[in-house]
N, C-alpha and C positions, 0 to 999 in steps of 0.2 A: 412268083412273089404274091403274097396276100396283103390285104388291106392292113396298114400299120407297119409293114415291113420296113418302110423307109426310115422309121424311127429307131429300129432295133440297133442297139449298140451305141446310139448317140445320146448325149446328155442334152436335154432341152427342158425348157420350163413352159408349162402349160399356160396359155393365155388366160384361161379361166381362173387359174390359181392366182394370177397376178392382178387381175382386175376385180376389185371388190364389187363394183357396180355393173359388171357385165350383165346384160339383160337376160341371158339364158343360163347363168351360172346355177341357180337353184334347180332349174329344170334338168340340167345335165347331171347334177349330183343325184337328184331323185331317180333319174333314169338308170344311172349306174347302180344305185342301190337295188332297184327293181330287177335289173339283170342279175345281180349277185344273188338276190333272194330266190329268183326262179331257177337259176342254175343249181344252187345248193339244195333247194327243195326236191329237185329231180335227181340229185346225186351225181350231176354231171361235173366233170373236171374242166378246167380251163382248156386243156388240150382237146377234149371232146368238143367243146363249144367252138373252139377255133377251127377244128376240122369241118364241123357242120356248117359254119357260117362263112368260112374263107377269110376270117379276120384273125390276125396273129394274136396269140395268147398274151403277148407283151402289151399290145394295144387294149385288149379286153380287160386285162388287170388294171390298167390305168383308168379305163372307163368306169370300172366298178368302184374305184377309189374316188371318182369324181375329179380326176385330174385332166 
């Protein structure tokens, strides 16, 4: 099981999405955008990034979206 696997197939709502005043919301959104930009600049797919990091592509996709 890789990081994020526990969420696979479950419907859940991100805490960051629901809390407008969450202290790290903007940082997490910025980090997700950065991950997306670096991944796409290198031509890497979510599957490849998941394999290299041990983080499930489901979780990575949500991270990139700032969720």
